[in-house]
Steps between C-alpha positions, in 0.01 A plus 500: 500500500202673641338754269312827582173595329693748288743221393194296378351797334810588312553142375140468396507850322813388310345178376185661391694770310707245324193323393352811349229568759424874434391588857774300677531749786136484598467125437800425706361682798165327454655169478717522808232665717253225395756211593563684832128537565553871557327816388691710252542758777633253752728342238662840415537580867685178567740477201810467736338199686620151444264257343453123577545201257115479464478850353786431268347186380160675437671775300661229282170326435328836410780607286508168309125537424539870394791419270280236331267787414231479771374859581616641836142558588437132502796448722352728760135439446425868536528805288404872539234651272372858524641530842328186661643158558375233254555123555594328167549134393562325179127484470475869421682765293750720688355850512667746267596866559292596175186355653509766770399745228175283460436566884589868474247556208231298664513702820516824304185391311315466844661762701253776595239326291372182655708429818273205599534335159458129438812385307571170322867388462454250217767237418634594848787247548661614819245760552775766500271759305196442704679503823687827423168666392328377820781616713494845367124544459365410844131550422520275194407135462717279261421157364794310360430231245721229343437158357808353676429355849867504589519867406202585706657340790797748475248777434313413834849511672555854379164611600586379860861620479370851429211485750242585255223301666161498339597783258656249268351161383661230289262297266590219253357570149627488139490807266422260213165411673208719611546662843366308806133603570569665824821698398300824472590813316792736514607863464846417378666176339869494517667221308868384442444189302739265327593692184814349350440352148543120522775487252711759706503292802804325393695823461446624847773508767581170658382621846156581348458220252619213711373601853207723481165336413420480126130538573584857635692594191332347182232731350447270186607558147506876502511551875141646493276204612429622854398838372254346255371274762425788744304680233304191413425357825562765787421838352148478656630506856585871457264745667379800280792738475739239622856484376750233396886531524719240342872432482616411148818376345739712287320587162165370607334840617365592168329180451351488841371850469326415175333206686370724766383768246312232295339379830367844550733616771568872511792716612733224394862598562843352560785574742872458460726333760849627584649343202258673255300197427119535487443278796135587622184536315180619663145583389161564646175302439 
């Protein structure tokens, strides 16, 4: 019997809810619209239209993957972050809402201060942070660095997707090594590194532990390896009066603030996310 898009949506919604998917309403809409090759707007406008067998088959395929734990962002290959579209793949971490606070504070540190700043997005992954900053600060220049070639391929797609042109550059380099000779200096370094303690990886939700890249999660024994590496190897790329702004894990803000203070950073402070967790640490060289 032929089904409408609304029939498919309701069936998908019901299965997601029965399997404990918290955002079953939104994810059902995303899955059916993706299977139909429609924008969300076109999908909602055509709920009473009938679907073909191909769309129903694609819904079943996507639903099966989701019920095995695969994040919906990997099913669609695209996510939204800070109001801009971001391509994602299993080679990069899916952008989180709390990371938008990192962008907020980075922009606030530069606003009405140095609008033509040179900014480094270190451990860039998908490039969501650097792209969002470049998209908002039109006079800025952003360099996005990661040690993963596959992640940088996604990063470059996002530069093109958001038509950032020469204002955003992607470079392969490793935070555990010295910076490349020609990387230059920066007014601001923004970093959302891997910060999950190694032993805590096993306790993460299945959708994170089994599908997102471990290299983008594992911050070493105490989760702080990347902050240490920055201070050891990359602190020198900051211009005089330049600033750093880091995302940190729950309970890590105090330790990272102490690291910055010991490294002679001034005006070291932290900012809480919407859940009351000290999520962002910043300081000035």
